[in-house]
PQR file of N, CA, C, O and H, with PARSE charges and radii, in Angstrom:
ATOM      1  N   MET A   1     -14.300  20.555  11.303 -0.4000 1.5000
ATOM      2  CA  MET A   1     -14.667  19.232  10.857 -0.0000 2.0000
ATOM      3  C   MET A   1     -13.728  18.782   9.756  0.5500 1.7000
ATOM      4  O   MET A   1     -13.421  19.558   8.851 -0.5500 1.4000
ATOM      5  N   SER A   2     -13.273  17.557   9.815 -0.4000 1.5000
ATOM      6  CA  SER A   2     -12.369  17.021   8.814 -0.0000 2.0000
ATOM      7  C   SER A   2     -13.117  16.238   7.732  0.5500 1.7000
ATOM      8  O   SER A   2     -14.142  15.611   8.003 -0.5500 1.4000
ATOM      9  H   SER A   2     -13.523  16.926  10.550  0.4000 1.0000
ATOM     10  N   VAL A   3     -12.607  16.282   6.540 -0.4000 1.5000
ATOM     11  CA  VAL A   3     -13.130  15.462   5.465 -0.0000 2.0000
ATOM     12  C   VAL A   3     -11.990  14.548   5.023  0.5500 1.7000
ATOM     13  O   VAL A   3     -10.906  15.007   4.662 -0.5500 1.4000
ATOM     14  H   VAL A   3     -11.775  16.791   6.321  0.4000 1.0000
ATOM     15  N   LEU A   4     -12.264  13.241   5.060 -0.4000 1.5000
ATOM     16  CA  LEU A   4     -11.260  12.254   4.680 -0.0000 2.0000
ATOM     17  C   LEU A   4     -11.640  11.568   3.406  0.5500 1.7000
ATOM     18  O   LEU A   4     -12.824  11.398   3.116 -0.5500 1.4000
ATOM     19  H   LEU A   4     -13.144  12.869   5.353  0.4000 1.0000
ATOM     20  N   LYS A   5     -10.650  11.168   2.634 -0.4000 1.5000
ATOM     21  CA  LYS A   5     -10.877  10.427   1.424 -0.0000 2.0000
ATOM     22  C   LYS A   5     -10.078   9.115   1.495  0.5500 1.7000
ATOM     23  O   LYS A   5      -8.970   9.072   2.032 -0.5500 1.4000
ATOM     24  H   LYS A   5      -9.688  11.306   2.869  0.4000 1.0000
ATOM     25  N   VAL A   6     -10.663   8.065   0.946 -0.4000 1.5000
ATOM     26  CA  VAL A   6     -10.032   6.745   0.946 -0.0000 2.0000
ATOM     27  C   VAL A   6      -9.818   6.332  -0.523  0.5500 1.7000
ATOM     28  O   VAL A   6     -10.739   6.385  -1.338 -0.5500 1.4000
ATOM     29  H   VAL A   6     -11.562   8.100   0.511  0.4000 1.0000
ATOM     30  N   ILE A   7      -8.583   5.921  -0.833 -0.4000 1.5000
ATOM     31  CA  ILE A   7      -8.277   5.410  -2.167 -0.0000 2.0000
ATOM     32  C   ILE A   7      -7.673   4.026  -2.034  0.5500 1.7000
ATOM     33  O   ILE A   7      -7.167   3.648  -0.978 -0.5500 1.4000
ATOM     34  H   ILE A   7      -7.835   5.878  -0.171  0.4000 1.0000
ATOM     35  N   GLU A   8      -7.736   3.286  -3.117 -0.4000 1.5000
ATOM     36  CA  GLU A   8      -7.140   1.953  -3.139 -0.0000 2.0000
ATOM     37  C   GLU A   8      -5.831   2.001  -3.912  0.5500 1.7000
ATOM     38  O   GLU A   8      -5.742   2.614  -4.976 -0.5500 1.4000
ATOM     39  H   GLU A   8      -8.148   3.593  -3.975  0.4000 1.0000
ATOM     40  N   ILE A   9      -4.806   1.338  -3.354 -0.4000 1.5000
ATOM     41  CA  ILE A   9      -3.481   1.326  -3.979 -0.0000 2.0000
ATOM     42  C   ILE A   9      -3.003  -0.103  -4.010  0.5500 1.7000
ATOM     43  O   ILE A   9      -3.211  -0.861  -3.062 -0.5500 1.4000
ATOM     44  H   ILE A   9      -4.877   0.840  -2.490  0.4000 1.0000
ATOM     45  N   LEU A  10      -2.359  -0.473  -5.106 -0.4000 1.5000
ATOM     46  CA  LEU A  10      -1.714  -1.790  -5.238 -0.0000 2.0000
ATOM     47  C   LEU A  10      -0.205  -1.590  -5.257  0.5500 1.7000
ATOM     48  O   LEU A  10       0.303  -0.642  -5.856 -0.5500 1.4000
ATOM     49  H   LEU A  10      -2.190   0.143  -5.876  0.4000 1.0000
ATOM     50  N   SER A  11       0.501  -2.496  -4.593 -0.4000 1.5000
ATOM     51  CA  SER A  11       1.958  -2.370  -4.540 -0.0000 2.0000
ATOM     52  C   SER A  11       2.574  -3.760  -4.469  0.5500 1.7000
ATOM     53  O   SER A  11       1.917  -4.738  -4.114 -0.5500 1.4000
ATOM     54  H   SER A  11       0.089  -3.266  -4.106  0.4000 1.0000
ATOM     55  N   SER A  12       3.865  -3.819  -4.821 -0.4000 1.5000
ATOM     56  CA  SER A  12       4.558  -5.118  -4.772 -0.0000 2.0000
ATOM     57  C   SER A  12       5.982  -4.941  -4.339  0.5500 1.7000
ATOM     58  O   SER A  12       6.531  -3.841  -4.400 -0.5500 1.4000
ATOM     59  H   SER A  12       4.399  -3.025  -5.110  0.4000 1.0000
ATOM     60  N   SER A  13       6.591  -6.040  -3.894 -0.4000 1.5000
ATOM     61  CA  SER A  13       7.974  -6.033  -3.441 -0.0000 2.0000
ATOM     62  C   SER A  13       8.563  -7.448  -3.616  0.5500 1.7000
ATOM     63  O   SER A  13       7.868  -8.460  -3.526 -0.5500 1.4000
ATOM     64  H   SER A  13       6.145  -6.934  -3.844  0.4000 1.0000
ATOM     65  N   ASP A  14       9.861  -7.458  -3.867 -0.4000 1.5000
ATOM     66  CA  ASP A  14      10.554  -8.762  -3.915 -0.0000 2.0000
ATOM     67  C   ASP A  14      10.928  -9.239  -2.526  0.5500 1.7000
ATOM     68  O   ASP A  14      11.343 -10.387  -2.363 -0.5500 1.4000
ATOM     69  H   ASP A  14      10.426  -6.636  -3.940  0.4000 1.0000
ATOM     70  N   THR A  15      10.787  -8.358  -1.489 -0.4000 1.5000
ATOM     71  CA  THR A  15      11.250  -8.663  -0.165 -0.0000 2.0000
ATOM     72  C   THR A  15      10.176  -9.167   0.798  0.5500 1.7000
ATOM     73  O   THR A  15      10.324 -10.227   1.407 -0.5500 1.4000
ATOM     74  H   THR A  15      10.450  -7.426  -1.622  0.4000 1.0000
ATOM     75  N   SER A  16       9.060  -8.373   0.934 -0.4000 1.5000
ATOM     76  CA  SER A  16       8.043  -8.733   1.904 -0.0000 2.0000
ATOM     77  C   SER A  16       6.774  -7.888   1.700  0.5500 1.7000
ATOM     78  O   SER A  16       6.775  -6.899   0.966 -0.5500 1.4000
ATOM     79  H   SER A  16       8.940  -7.512   0.439  0.4000 1.0000
ATOM     80  N   TRP A  17       5.689  -8.314   2.378 -0.4000 1.5000
ATOM     81  CA  TRP A  17       4.461  -7.539   2.332 -0.0000 2.0000
ATOM     82  C   TRP A  17       4.652  -6.186   3.022  0.5500 1.7000
ATOM     83  O   TRP A  17       4.106  -5.170   2.593 -0.5500 1.4000
ATOM     84  H   TRP A  17       5.688  -9.117   2.974  0.4000 1.0000
ATOM     85  N   GLU A  18       5.433  -6.198   4.088 -0.4000 1.5000
ATOM     86  CA  GLU A  18       5.716  -4.943   4.815 -0.0000 2.0000
ATOM     87  C   GLU A  18       6.445  -3.957   3.914  0.5500 1.7000
ATOM     88  O   GLU A  18       6.123  -2.769   3.913 -0.5500 1.4000
ATOM     89  H   GLU A  18       5.877  -7.024   4.437  0.4000 1.0000
ATOM     90  N   ASP A  19       7.404  -4.423   3.160 -0.4000 1.5000
ATOM     91  CA  ASP A  19       8.154  -3.587   2.250 -0.0000 2.0000
ATOM     92  C   ASP A  19       7.244  -3.036   1.148  0.5500 1.7000
ATOM     93  O   ASP A  19       7.376  -1.876   0.758 -0.5500 1.4000
ATOM     94  H   ASP A  19       7.666  -5.388   3.160  0.4000 1.0000
ATOM     95  N   ALA A  20       6.345  -3.842   0.657 -0.4000 1.5000
ATOM     96  CA  ALA A  20       5.372  -3.419  -0.361 -0.0000 2.0000
ATOM     97  C   ALA A  20       4.493  -2.299   0.198  0.5500 1.7000
ATOM     98  O   ALA A  20       4.192  -1.334  -0.505 -0.5500 1.4000
ATOM     99  H   ALA A  20       6.238  -4.785   0.974  0.4000 1.0000
ATOM    100  N   THR A  21       4.080  -2.428   1.467 -0.4000 1.5000
ATOM    101  CA  THR A  21       3.267  -1.399   2.124 -0.0000 2.0000
ATOM    102  C   THR A  21       4.054  -0.123   2.266  0.5500 1.7000
ATOM    103  O   THR A  21       3.559   0.956   1.940 -0.5500 1.4000
ATOM    104  H   THR A  21       4.325  -3.211   2.038  0.4000 1.0000
ATOM    105  N   ARG A  22       5.271  -0.235   2.747 -0.4000 1.5000
ATOM    106  CA  ARG A  22       6.107   0.968   2.924 -0.0000 2.0000
ATOM    107  C   ARG A  22       6.350   1.679   1.585  0.5500 1.7000
ATOM    108  O   ARG A  22       6.316   2.908   1.524 -0.5500 1.4000
ATOM    109  H   ARG A  22       5.672  -1.112   3.012  0.4000 1.0000
ATOM    110  N   LYS A  23       6.592   0.922   0.527 -0.4000 1.5000
ATOM    111  CA  LYS A  23       6.806   1.526  -0.779 -0.0000 2.0000
ATOM    112  C   LYS A  23       5.555   2.274  -1.251  0.5500 1.7000
ATOM    113  O   LYS A  23       5.656   3.366  -1.811 -0.5500 1.4000
ATOM    114  H   LYS A  23       6.620  -0.077   0.576  0.4000 1.0000
ATOM    115  N   ALA A  24       4.399   1.696  -1.029 -0.4000 1.5000
ATOM    116  CA  ALA A  24       3.151   2.348  -1.455 -0.0000 2.0000
ATOM    117  C   ALA A  24       2.933   3.663  -0.715  0.5500 1.7000
ATOM    118  O   ALA A  24       2.589   4.677  -1.323 -0.5500 1.4000
ATOM    119  H   ALA A  24       4.317   0.809  -0.574  0.4000 1.0000
ATOM    120  N   VAL A  25       3.139   3.640   0.619 -0.4000 1.5000
ATOM    121  CA  VAL A  25       2.937   4.879   1.401 -0.0000 2.0000
ATOM    122  C   VAL A  25       3.992   5.922   0.982  0.5500 1.7000
ATOM    123  O   VAL A  25       3.657   7.096   0.826 -0.5500 1.4000
ATOM    124  H   VAL A  25       3.418   2.817   1.113  0.4000 1.0000
ATOM    125  N   SER A  26       5.205   5.528   0.807 -0.4000 1.5000
ATOM    126  CA  SER A  26       6.259   6.444   0.400 -0.0000 2.0000
ATOM    127  C   SER A  26       5.949   7.092  -0.926  0.5500 1.7000
ATOM    128  O   SER A  26       6.084   8.307  -1.071 -0.5500 1.4000
ATOM    129  H   SER A  26       5.477   4.574   0.933  0.4000 1.0000
ATOM    130  N   LYS A  27       5.542   6.310  -1.881 -0.4000 1.5000
ATOM    131  CA  LYS A  27       5.238   6.829  -3.222 -0.0000 2.0000
ATOM    132  C   LYS A  27       4.016   7.761  -3.159  0.5500 1.7000
ATOM    133  O   LYS A  27       4.027   8.842  -3.747 -0.5500 1.4000
ATOM    134  H   LYS A  27       5.433   5.323  -1.763  0.4000 1.0000
ATOM    135  N   ALA A  28       2.974   7.341  -2.450 -0.4000 1.5000
ATOM    136  CA  ALA A  28       1.742   8.142  -2.365 -0.0000 2.0000
ATOM    137  C   ALA A  28       1.988   9.468  -1.665  0.5500 1.7000
ATOM    138  O   ALA A  28       1.370  10.477  -2.004 -0.5500 1.4000
ATOM    139  H   ALA A  28       2.964   6.463  -1.972  0.4000 1.0000
ATOM    140  N   SER A  29       2.892   9.467  -0.686 -0.4000 1.5000
ATOM    141  CA  SER A  29       3.136  10.693   0.096 -0.0000 2.0000
ATOM    142  C   SER A  29       3.846  11.760  -0.763  0.5500 1.7000
ATOM    143  O   SER A  29       3.910  12.919  -0.354 -0.5500 1.4000
ATOM    144  H   SER A  29       3.393   8.647  -0.410  0.4000 1.0000
ATOM    145  N   LYS A  30       4.365  11.404  -1.911 -0.4000 1.5000
ATOM    146  CA  LYS A  30       4.979  12.381  -2.780 -0.0000 2.0000
ATOM    147  C   LYS A  30       3.952  13.260  -3.467  0.5500 1.7000
ATOM    148  O   LYS A  30       4.268  14.380  -3.866 -0.5500 1.4000
ATOM    149  H   LYS A  30       4.313  10.462  -2.243  0.4000 1.0000
ATOM    150  N   THR A  31       2.705  12.765  -3.615 -0.4000 1.5000
ATOM    151  CA  THR A  31       1.669  13.564  -4.245 -0.0000 2.0000
ATOM    152  C   THR A  31       0.471  13.841  -3.353  0.5500 1.7000
ATOM    153  O   THR A  31      -0.295  14.764  -3.634 -0.5500 1.4000
ATOM    154  H   THR A  31       2.448  11.854  -3.292  0.4000 1.0000
ATOM    155  N   LEU A  32       0.286  13.080  -2.300 -0.4000 1.5000
ATOM    156  CA  LEU A  32      -0.853  13.262  -1.375 -0.0000 2.0000
ATOM    157  C   LEU A  32      -0.335  13.859  -0.065  0.5500 1.7000
ATOM    158  O   LEU A  32       0.702  13.452   0.458 -0.5500 1.4000
ATOM    159  H   LEU A  32       0.908  12.331  -2.072  0.4000 1.0000
ATOM    160  N   LYS A  33      -1.079  14.824   0.442 -0.4000 1.5000
ATOM    161  CA  LYS A  33      -0.759  15.424   1.731 -0.0000 2.0000
ATOM    162  C   LYS A  33      -1.655  14.848   2.794  0.5500 1.7000
ATOM    163  O   LYS A  33      -2.735  14.345   2.482 -0.5500 1.4000
ATOM    164  H   LYS A  33      -1.921  15.154   0.017  0.4000 1.0000
ATOM    165  N   ASN A  34      -1.242  14.906   4.039 -0.4000 1.5000
ATOM    166  CA  ASN A  34      -2.057  14.548   5.175 -0.0000 2.0000
ATOM    167  C   ASN A  34      -2.554  13.103   5.197  0.5500 1.7000
ATOM    168  O   ASN A  34      -3.705  12.830   5.536 -0.5500 1.4000
ATOM    169  H   ASN A  34      -0.366  15.314   4.293  0.4000 1.0000
ATOM    170  N   ILE A  35      -1.656  12.183   4.827 -0.4000 1.5000
ATOM    171  CA  ILE A  35      -2.038  10.760   4.923 -0.0000 2.0000
ATOM    172  C   ILE A  35      -2.179  10.405   6.387  0.5500 1.7000
ATOM    173  O   ILE A  35      -1.280  10.659   7.188 -0.5500 1.4000
ATOM    174  H   ILE A  35      -0.721  12.405   4.551  0.4000 1.0000
ATOM    175  N   LYS A  36      -3.324   9.809   6.736 -0.4000 1.5000
ATOM    176  CA  LYS A  36      -3.647   9.512   8.134 -0.0000 2.0000
ATOM    177  C   LYS A  36      -3.482   8.034   8.480  0.5500 1.7000
ATOM    178  O   LYS A  36      -3.075   7.700   9.592 -0.5500 1.4000
ATOM    179  H   LYS A  36      -4.055   9.602   6.084  0.4000 1.0000
ATOM    180  N   SER A  37      -3.794   7.149   7.533 -0.4000 1.5000
ATOM    181  CA  SER A  37      -3.717   5.729   7.887 -0.0000 2.0000
ATOM    182  C   SER A  37      -3.673   4.884   6.597  0.5500 1.7000
ATOM    183  O   SER A  37      -3.982   5.346   5.499 -0.5500 1.4000
ATOM    184  H   SER A  37      -4.125   7.421   6.629  0.4000 1.0000
ATOM    185  N   VAL A  38      -3.278   3.640   6.799 -0.4000 1.5000
ATOM    186  CA  VAL A  38      -3.274   2.677   5.719 -0.0000 2.0000
ATOM    187  C   VAL A  38      -3.829   1.362   6.242  0.5500 1.7000
ATOM    188  O   VAL A  38      -3.458   0.933   7.335 -0.5500 1.4000
ATOM    189  H   VAL A  38      -3.027   3.264   7.691  0.4000 1.0000
ATOM    190  N   TYR A  39      -4.700   0.719   5.496 -0.4000 1.5000
ATOM    191  CA  TYR A  39      -5.308  -0.534   5.889 -0.0000 2.0000
ATOM    192  C   TYR A  39      -4.943  -1.571   4.820  0.5500 1.7000
ATOM    193  O   TYR A  39      -5.257  -1.389   3.643 -0.5500 1.4000
ATOM    194  H   TYR A  39      -5.001   1.067   4.609  0.4000 1.0000
ATOM    195  N   VAL A  40      -4.290  -2.641   5.227 -0.4000 1.5000
ATOM    196  CA  VAL A  40      -3.930  -3.676   4.285 -0.0000 2.0000
ATOM    197  C   VAL A  40      -5.189  -4.552   4.085  0.5500 1.7000
ATOM    198  O   VAL A  40      -5.608  -5.289   4.978 -0.5500 1.4000
ATOM    199  H   VAL A  40      -4.035  -2.789   6.183  0.4000 1.0000
ATOM    200  N   GLN A  41      -5.751  -4.441   2.918 -0.4000 1.5000
ATOM    201  CA  GLN A  41      -6.999  -5.137   2.589 -0.0000 2.0000
ATOM    202  C   GLN A  41      -6.745  -6.565   2.144  0.5500 1.7000
ATOM    203  O   GLN A  41      -7.520  -7.468   2.457 -0.5500 1.4000
ATOM    204  H   GLN A  41      -5.411  -3.842   2.193  0.4000 1.0000
ATOM    205  N   ASP A  42      -5.660  -6.767   1.413 -0.4000 1.5000
ATOM    206  CA  ASP A  42      -5.375  -8.090   0.843 -0.0000 2.0000
ATOM    207  C   ASP A  42      -3.890  -8.283   0.650  0.5500 1.7000
ATOM    208  O   ASP A  42      -3.158  -7.331   0.379 -0.5500 1.4000
ATOM    209  H   ASP A  42      -5.031  -6.033   1.158  0.4000 1.0000
ATOM    210  N   GLN A  43      -3.457  -9.494   0.787 -0.4000 1.5000
ATOM    211  CA  GLN A  43      -2.061  -9.868   0.545 -0.0000 2.0000
ATOM    212  C   GLN A  43      -2.039 -11.085  -0.347  0.5500 1.7000
ATOM    213  O   GLN A  43      -2.848 -11.999  -0.192 -0.5500 1.4000
ATOM    214  H   GLN A  43      -4.051 -10.268   1.006  0.4000 1.0000
ATOM    215  N   SER A  44      -1.113 -11.092  -1.280 -0.4000 1.5000
ATOM    216  CA  SER A  44      -0.932 -12.255  -2.145 -0.0000 2.0000
ATOM    217  C   SER A  44       0.540 -12.319  -2.552  0.5500 1.7000
ATOM    218  O   SER A  44       1.324 -11.409  -2.281 -0.5500 1.4000
ATOM    219  H   SER A  44      -0.455 -10.350  -1.406  0.4000 1.0000
ATOM    220  N   ALA A  45       0.882 -13.413  -3.204 -0.4000 1.5000
ATOM    221  CA  ALA A  45       2.274 -13.566  -3.665 -0.0000 2.0000
ATOM    222  C   ALA A  45       2.267 -14.390  -4.918  0.5500 1.7000
ATOM    223  O   ALA A  45       1.379 -15.215  -5.131 -0.5500 1.4000
ATOM    224  H   ALA A  45       0.245 -14.152  -3.424  0.4000 1.0000
ATOM    225  N   THR A  46       3.271 -14.163  -5.756 -0.4000 1.5000
ATOM    226  CA  THR A  46       3.483 -14.995  -6.926 -0.0000 2.0000
ATOM    227  C   THR A  46       4.569 -15.998  -6.582  0.5500 1.7000
ATOM    228  O   THR A  46       5.468 -15.705  -5.794 -0.5500 1.4000
ATOM    229  H   THR A  46       3.993 -13.493  -5.583  0.4000 1.0000
ATOM    230  N   VAL A  47       4.483 -17.177  -7.170 -0.4000 1.5000
ATOM    231  CA  VAL A  47       5.433 -18.254  -6.911 -0.0000 2.0000
ATOM    232  C   VAL A  47       6.043 -18.686  -8.234  0.5500 1.7000
ATOM    233  O   VAL A  47       5.357 -18.810  -9.248 -0.5500 1.4000
ATOM    234  H   VAL A  47       3.752 -17.415  -7.810  0.4000 1.0000
ATOM    235  N   GLU A  48       7.343 -18.911  -8.195 -0.4000 1.5000
ATOM    236  CA  GLU A  48       8.062 -19.392  -9.357 -0.0000 2.0000
ATOM    237  C   GLU A  48       9.102 -20.440  -8.911  0.5500 1.7000
ATOM    238  O   GLU A  48       9.939 -20.167  -8.050 -0.5500 1.4000
ATOM    239  H   GLU A  48       7.901 -18.810  -7.371  0.4000 1.0000
ATOM    240  N   ASN A  49       9.037 -21.602  -9.490 -0.4000 1.5000
ATOM    241  CA  ASN A  49       9.970 -22.712  -9.167 -0.0000 2.0000
ATOM    242  C   ASN A  49       9.960 -23.036  -7.697  0.5500 1.7000
ATOM    243  O   ASN A  49      11.017 -23.313  -7.132 -0.5500 1.4000
ATOM    244  H   ASN A  49       8.357 -21.824 -10.189  0.4000 1.0000
ATOM    245  N   GLY A  50       8.814 -23.013  -7.052 -0.4000 1.5000
ATOM    246  CA  GLY A  50       8.711 -23.401  -5.669 -0.0000 2.0000
ATOM    247  C   GLY A  50       9.117 -22.353  -4.654  0.5500 1.7000
ATOM    248  O   GLY A  50       9.204 -22.643  -3.460 -0.5500 1.4000
ATOM    249  H   GLY A  50       7.954 -22.788  -7.512  0.4000 1.0000
ATOM    250  N   SER A  51       9.369 -21.119  -5.121 -0.4000 1.5000
ATOM    251  CA  SER A  51       9.759 -20.037  -4.217 -0.0000 2.0000
ATOM    252  C   SER A  51       8.915 -18.800  -4.486  0.5500 1.7000
ATOM    253  O   SER A  51       8.475 -18.561  -5.611 -0.5500 1.4000
ATOM    254  H   SER A  51       9.299 -20.884  -6.091  0.4000 1.0000
ATOM    255  N   VAL A  52       8.696 -18.018  -3.430 -0.4000 1.5000
ATOM    256  CA  VAL A  52       7.959 -16.787  -3.575 -0.0000 2.0000
ATOM    257  C   VAL A  52       8.789 -15.802  -4.379  0.5500 1.7000
ATOM    258  O   VAL A  52       9.929 -15.507  -4.021 -0.5500 1.4000
ATOM    259  H   VAL A  52       9.053 -18.213  -2.517  0.4000 1.0000
ATOM    260  N   LYS A  53       8.223 -15.293  -5.459 -0.4000 1.5000
ATOM    261  CA  LYS A  53       8.929 -14.362  -6.334 -0.0000 2.0000
ATOM    262  C   LYS A  53       8.589 -12.929  -5.995  0.5500 1.7000
ATOM    263  O   LYS A  53       9.465 -12.065  -6.012 -0.5500 1.4000
ATOM    264  H   LYS A  53       7.297 -15.532  -5.750  0.4000 1.0000
ATOM    265  N   GLU A  54       7.306 -12.654  -5.683 -0.4000 1.5000
ATOM    266  CA  GLU A  54       6.877 -11.271  -5.461 -0.0000 2.0000
ATOM    267  C   GLU A  54       5.741 -11.258  -4.454  0.5500 1.7000
ATOM    268  O   GLU A  54       4.820 -12.072  -4.512 -0.5500 1.4000
ATOM    269  H   GLU A  54       6.594 -13.355  -5.669  0.4000 1.0000
ATOM    270  N   PHE A  55       5.833 -10.301  -3.519 -0.4000 1.5000
ATOM    271  CA  PHE A  55       4.785 -10.091  -2.520 -0.0000 2.0000
ATOM    272  C   PHE A  55       3.943  -8.928  -2.988  0.5500 1.7000
ATOM    273  O   PHE A  55       4.468  -7.902  -3.422 -0.5500 1.4000
ATOM    274  H   PHE A  55       6.581  -9.640  -3.472  0.4000 1.0000
ATOM    275  N   ARG A  56       2.599  -9.093  -2.895 -0.4000 1.5000
ATOM    276  CA  ARG A  56       1.682  -8.043  -3.371 -0.0000 2.0000
ATOM    277  C   ARG A  56       0.686  -7.661  -2.275  0.5500 1.7000
ATOM    278  O   ARG A  56       0.231  -8.514  -1.513 -0.5500 1.4000
ATOM    279  H   ARG A  56       2.173  -9.926  -2.542  0.4000 1.0000
ATOM    280  N   VAL A  57       0.356  -6.381  -2.207 -0.4000 1.5000
ATOM    281  CA  VAL A  57      -0.641  -5.907  -1.247 -0.0000 2.0000
ATOM    282  C   VAL A  57      -1.631  -4.977  -1.957  0.5500 1.7000
ATOM    283  O   VAL A  57      -1.307  -4.257  -2.902 -0.5500 1.4000
ATOM    284  H   VAL A  57       0.726  -5.688  -2.826  0.4000 1.0000
ATOM    285  N   THR A  58      -2.855  -5.044  -1.435 -0.4000 1.5000
ATOM    286  CA  THR A  58      -3.897  -4.107  -1.822 -0.0000 2.0000
ATOM    287  C   THR A  58      -4.201  -3.290  -0.563  0.5500 1.7000
ATOM    288  O   THR A  58      -4.581  -3.833   0.475 -0.5500 1.4000
ATOM    289  H   THR A  58      -3.119  -5.628  -0.667  0.4000 1.0000
ATOM    290  N   LEU A  59      -4.023  -1.957  -0.685 -0.4000 1.5000
ATOM    291  CA  LEU A  59      -4.170  -1.089   0.489 -0.0000 2.0000
ATOM    292  C   LEU A  59      -5.313  -0.102   0.306  0.5500 1.7000
ATOM    293  O   LEU A  59      -5.637   0.311  -0.808 -0.5500 1.4000
ATOM    294  H   LEU A  59      -3.715  -1.516  -1.528  0.4000 1.0000
ATOM    295  N   LYS A  60      -5.906   0.260   1.424 -0.4000 1.5000
ATOM    296  CA  LYS A  60      -6.845   1.383   1.509 -0.0000 2.0000
ATOM    297  C   LYS A  60      -6.074   2.483   2.219  0.5500 1.7000
ATOM    298  O   LYS A  60      -5.703   2.320   3.381 -0.5500 1.4000
ATOM    299  H   LYS A  60      -5.643  -0.076   2.329  0.4000 1.0000
ATOM    300  N   LEU A  61      -5.828   3.575   1.558 -0.4000 1.5000
ATOM    301  CA  LEU A  61      -5.088   4.713   2.078 -0.0000 2.0000
ATOM    302  C   LEU A  61      -6.035   5.848   2.391  0.5500 1.7000
ATOM    303  O   LEU A  61      -6.814   6.260   1.532 -0.5500 1.4000
ATOM    304  H   LEU A  61      -6.129   3.707   0.614  0.4000 1.0000
ATOM    305  N   THR A  62      -5.982   6.360   3.610 -0.4000 1.5000
ATOM    306  CA  THR A  62      -6.864   7.452   4.022 -0.0000 2.0000
ATOM    307  C   THR A  62      -6.069   8.746   4.214  0.5500 1.7000
ATOM    308  O   THR A  62      -5.039   8.761   4.887 -0.5500 1.4000
ATOM    309  H   THR A  62      -5.349   6.026   4.308  0.4000 1.0000
ATOM    310  N   PHE A  63      -6.566   9.830   3.612 -0.4000 1.5000
ATOM    311  CA  PHE A  63      -5.914  11.111   3.765 -0.0000 2.0000
ATOM    312  C   PHE A  63      -6.973  12.216   3.953  0.5500 1.7000
ATOM    313  O   PHE A  63      -8.125  12.103   3.536 -0.5500 1.4000
ATOM    314  H   PHE A  63      -7.404   9.818   3.065  0.4000 1.0000
ATOM    315  N   GLU A  64      -6.512  13.261   4.592 -0.4000 1.5000
ATOM    316  CA  GLU A  64      -7.412  14.369   4.934 -0.0000 2.0000
ATOM    317  C   GLU A  64      -7.391  15.396   3.818  0.5500 1.7000
ATOM    318  O   GLU A  64      -6.320  15.779   3.348 -0.5500 1.4000
ATOM    319  H   GLU A  64      -5.575  13.353   4.931  0.4000 1.0000
ATOM    320  N   LEU A  65      -8.559  15.845   3.388 -0.4000 1.5000
ATOM    321  CA  LEU A  65      -8.687  16.888   2.393 -0.0000 2.0000
ATOM    322  C   LEU A  65      -8.590  18.230   3.056  0.5500 1.7000
ATOM    323  O   LEU A  65      -9.090  18.406   4.167 -0.5500 1.4000
ATOM    324  H   LEU A  65      -9.430  15.533   3.770  0.4000 1.0000
ATOM    325  N   GLU A  66      -7.964  19.176   2.412 -0.4000 1.5000
ATOM    326  CA  GLU A  66      -7.841  20.502   2.980 -0.0000 2.0000
ATOM    327  C   GLU A  66      -9.000  21.387   2.543  0.5500 1.7000
ATOM    328  O   GLU A  66      -9.065  22.554   2.929 -0.5500 1.4000
ATOM    329  H   GLU A  66      -7.558  19.033   1.509  0.4000 1.0000
TER
END
């Protein structure tokens, strides 16, 4: 039987929401083992002078406990 844990992670990128998601998973995988999935819960962006400055995501990351 597997035991899974879900944590919430916030991430941002100057490029895109996809890049913010990739950065979050990459960073989390340095300290967490057995990451199984990521769920993008929320997306937002900051705007400056009529242009998107930063893309932000709130993620639910699921990993298996050993």
